[in-house]
N, C-alpha and C positions, 0 to 999 in steps of 0.2 A: 504493500499499499504505498502511496505517496505520502511524504510529509509536508505539510505546508505551515511555515511559521510566520505568523501574522503578527508583526513587531509595531511598537510605537516608537517614532523618532523623535520624540519630545518636540520642543519649539523649532527643530529644524538647524541647530548647530551641534558641531561635535561635542562640545563640553556637556550637552543635555542627554546624550545617548547614553543609556545604561550599558555596563559591562557586558550583560546578557545580550543585549541587542548587537553589541559590536562583533561579539563573537558568532552570532548567528548569520551576521551579513559576510564576515570572512570565511565561514565555512559553506555557504550557498553556492549553489550550481546556476542559480538565476534569481536576479531580485527585481520584481516590480516595484515601481517606485514613482511618486509624483516627480515630475522634472525639477522642482525646486529642493528635491532633496537627493540628487544625483551626485552632489558635492560630499556626499557623506559615504559615497560606496568607493571602494579601493579600484585603483585603475586596472583595468583588464578584467574586471567583473562583468557577465553578462547582465546587460540592464534592459528591461522592457518597460515602457511607460504603463503605470497601474490603471490608466483608463483603458487599456485594452486587456483588462483582467480576465476575460473568457478564453484568451489564449493559452491560460494555465493548463488546460485539459490537454494540449500537446507539449507540455514540459516533462521531463522526466527528472529524477533525483531530487534534491534537496531544494526547495523552493522558499524564497524569503518575500512576503508582501511587506514593504515598507510605507507605513501611513504617518503623516503628522500627527503631534499630539499623542492621544491615548487611543487604544483600537476600541475601547469600552464607550465613547462618546462621539455620536456622528461620524462613524467611518463605514467603510465597506464590508466590515465584519458581518453583519447580518445577511447581505446580498450573497457574498462568498458562501456562507454556512447553507444558505436557501439552495443554492446551485450546485454545490459540491457537499451534499450531506454525508456522503461515505467517505470522504477524505479524513486524514488524521491531520486536525488542526491544533496548534500549540500557539498560545497566545501569550505575547511578551509585552507586559506595560511599558509606558511611556509617560513622561510629564505632560499632562495637557496644558492648554491655556487655561481651561477652567481652574485648575490649580494654582498656575501663575498668577490670574487676575485677582484671586483670592488671598494669595500671599501678599501681592501689592497692596491689597485693601486691609490688610490685617484681620481677615475673616475666616471663618471657617465655613465649608461648603456643605455639610452634611443635611442642612435643612434649605439649600439654595433651589429657587424654581429655575430650570434650565430650558431656555428657548433658542431655536436657531431661525435665522433668516438667511443663512447662508446658502443661497443657491435654492431655496423653497420659500412658499407664500408664508406671509404672518400677516393677518389681519391687526390692526391698531387696537382694536377692543379687546383681542386676546392678550397682546403685549400689557396695554393698560391695566386691565383686570388682574392679571398677574402680578403686575409691580405694585398693585393697590394691596393685595392680599397677602404678600409674602414679605418676610424681612429682607432677603437677599434675592434678587432675580439676575440672572446673567444670561446675557444676548449675544449668540455668536453672529456676527455680521457680515456683509458683503457691500458692494459699491452701492446697492439700491436700499437694503435695509440696514443702514449705517448708523454709526454713534451719532451722529447729526440727526438723522431721522428720528432715533430713540428720544433725544433731548427735546426737538419739538414736539413730539407727541406729549411728553412728560410735562412741558409747559413751566408753569410757575408752582408746580407742587413743592409746599413749603417744607415738607416732612421728608422730602427725597434728596439724597445726594449721590453722585456718581463717580466712578473710577473707570477711565477708558484707557485701554492698553492695545497699542498698535505695534505691528511687527515683533512680536515677543520673541526673544532670543538673539534677534538680528543686531547688527552694529547700528543700525537707525531706530532701535526700540524707544517707543516713547510711552509715559504714564502721564496721564493728566487726571487731576482731582477736583471736583467742585460741584456747583449746582447746575441742573440741566441747561439752564438759561444761559449758562456761561458758554456752552458749546454748540447752541442751535446754530445751524449755518456755517458751521467750521467744515472743512474737507479733512477727512482721514483716510490714510492709506490702506488698503487691504493686504493681510488679513487683520480686522480689528475686532475687540471684544469689550463689551460695555457690562458692568456691574453697576445695578441699582441697589441702593440701600435705603430702606423705608425705616423709619425710626419709630414710627407708630402704624403698622399695618393694620387694615380695615379687616376685622373677622365678623362676619355676620354672626347675629345672636343665634339664628336658626334660619333653615333653608326654606322651611314652609311658611310663609308671611300670613298674619291674621289682618282682618279689616282694619283694626286699630294702628296696624303700623303705617298705613299709607296717609299721605297728604290729601285732604278732602275739599271738595267745593260743592256746595249745596244744589247746583244746577247740572251737575256733570254726574252721571250715572256709573256707578261701580257694581262689578260683579261680586255677589256676595260671596263669602269665604266657603261654604259649604259647597255651592255651585263651582267656585273655582277650583277646588280640590279634585271634583270629578273630571273637570275640563282637562286640567294638567294630566290626570292620569290617562284620559282617553288619548291625548295628543301623543303620549309615547315619545316625547323629547329624547334626544340623545345629546352627548357633550358637544358633538360639532354639527348639530342641527343648522339648517338656514331656516328660520321661522318667520313668518308673516302673521301679524296681529291686525285683523282687517277690524274697522272700527273700534279703535282700542279704547276709546273713553278717557277714564282715568289712567289706564295703563297699568291696574292690576295684574292681567295676565302676562304682559311683556315684562314688566318689572319682576314678577315671580318667576318667570322663565330665565331671566337673565341672572336673578340671584341663585337659584339652582343649578342653572349651567353658564358659567361666566366664560366658555370658550364658545358658546353658542353665537351666530350672527343673527341678531334681532332685528326685525323691521315692525315699527308700529306706525300703522297708517290711520289716520284719524283728520276728517275735514274741518272740525270745529277748532279755531284758533286758540280758545281758553283751555279746551281739553287737552291739545297738544302742549300747550304750556305747562299744564298740570303733570302731564307724562314726563316731561323734562325734568320737573321738580322732583317727582318721586324718585326718577332715575338717578338723579345727583344724590337724592337721601342715601341711597344705598349704593353709592359709589361706583355705578355700573357705567361701563364705557363701550359694551358691546349692544346698546341699545340705539337705533336710529331711528329718528322720528321724522315722519313724512306728512306734513300738514296739506293734506290734499284728499280729493275723493279718489276712492280706490281704483276705478278704470283709469283714471289718469295717472295714477302712481306706479301701476303694475309695470308700464314699460321701462321702469327705472330702476326695479327692483331685481336682486339676484334671483336665480332660479330656486325655488324653495323645496325643502324637504319635508315641510309641515306647514300647515295653514290653520288659524283659527279665526273663524268669521263670527264676531259678536254683534255687528251692526253693518248693514249695507247700503241703507238708504236708498232702496229700491234697484241695487244694482246685483242682487245674489245670483241671478241666473248669468249676467254676464260675467262675474268674478269666476263662477265655477267653469264655465266654458273655457274662459281664458287659461286656467290651470290645466284642464283637460286636454288642451291643444297644444301643451309645452311638450307632450311626449317624455315626460319624466315622472318617476315614481314619487307621488305626493300623497301625504297622510292629511284629511281635511276633516276639522271639527267644526260644527256650525251649532250655535246656542240661538233657540228659537223661544221668544215670549209670546208672540201671536200665533193663532190657527193658521193665518195665510202665510207666514213665513215657514211655519213646519210643511204645510203643505207643498210649497215651491221646493223647499230643501228636499223633503222626502222624494218627490217625484223624480230627482236629479240623483241624489246619492244611493237610492236603492239599486240602481243599476249599477254603481260600481262595486269593488270588493270588499270584502270584510264588512259590509254595513251592520251598523247597531244602533239602537236608539234607546234612550233611557229618559225618564222623567224625574226631575228632581223637586220634590216639594218640602223644603226645609221649615222647621218650626223652632223657634229660637226663644230662649227666656228674654223678659224684658220687665225691667224694675219700674213699678208704678209709685211706690213709695217705700220709705225704710223697712216696712213690714210685709209689702205685697209685692208679689212677682207673680206674671202672668206669661203664658206661652203665646207668642205672636206668629202668625204664619206669613212667610213670604210667598211671593208671587211663584207658581209653579214655573219651571224652566225645563224645556225639552231639548236634550242634546244629542245630535246625530253625529256619527263618525263614519267614515270609509277611505278607502284608498282607492286612487286612480292610477293607472298605468303600473301595477304593482310588479307584473311580470318583467317589467324592464329593469327592476334592482336585482335580479337574479343573474 
């Protein structure tokens, strides 16, 4: 059986190579490596660019795959293991830039939240919610998701400071420390990494919010918490959902979703300007950055929204059939939940959703206690709500 040595080169200079990795390179028949690591490999050694990793199948003898940093973080190791499950793979650790930036910051990293925007997408809401909720957040950057981008998103958060490291281990290594506003708009070389230190991270008291937790306005309807619990259950959201909340009202569904799933991409659509403002204030109260508010009618907003995985329709202002038709025409698997207070809305929604997959309907008739006087309590009924759920284009998800 061929032996593959998957070795971490540390930060790319010879002094950070461990003796174990040096010995592995010296004894290798062939070394796969990133071209910026070629200088670490002795003259005369056969070298192949690591981006041609699939050619490993043609190689015999002792193969070393040399990667920057440590193989345990954002490396090719999972891909190699997936494609060559029967190979004998030995992993040799290296000093990662995560370790180095934490050392420069004088911080431990056992509780750090680790994100990467290096050659992969990263939504601003995911980054900001992570920085809000964790003592330490470390972001691996590239030319697009750069330290400058991160500092601009962080803005003037007074409880946050940053440590920015560029070209770690190289002669032109730089380490900068300060507030995010100090570095917004600056240009940083690649590779760079930023550590965000939050002196007072936000920790939600609970994931499932009660009615009393929200800011309220007397003329803006809010979904009752008993009904909201069933809606959230029927939505079946996941951590990476793209969620539309149509007719969002006070934002109780959007904010509940954002609080429970901080990495989800949530879009609250509400045509009432006062209600849209209330959603914004409720999102701010719970330190949520993944809730985008669209002050518009639904059919006008849909063209600017990302394709959803989940949709809740709490109010449609006469556009229900048109909204459902738009969702169905996307040819993407979408789970839809509709709340109906009137029989007319129920009839319209039922006529469409019953033709979709996994159709279910439930009526919620909640009765809650209400204090009339210090020694008197009565049970007061809320209006019944019919909740319909179904999936469209479900087969496309498989």
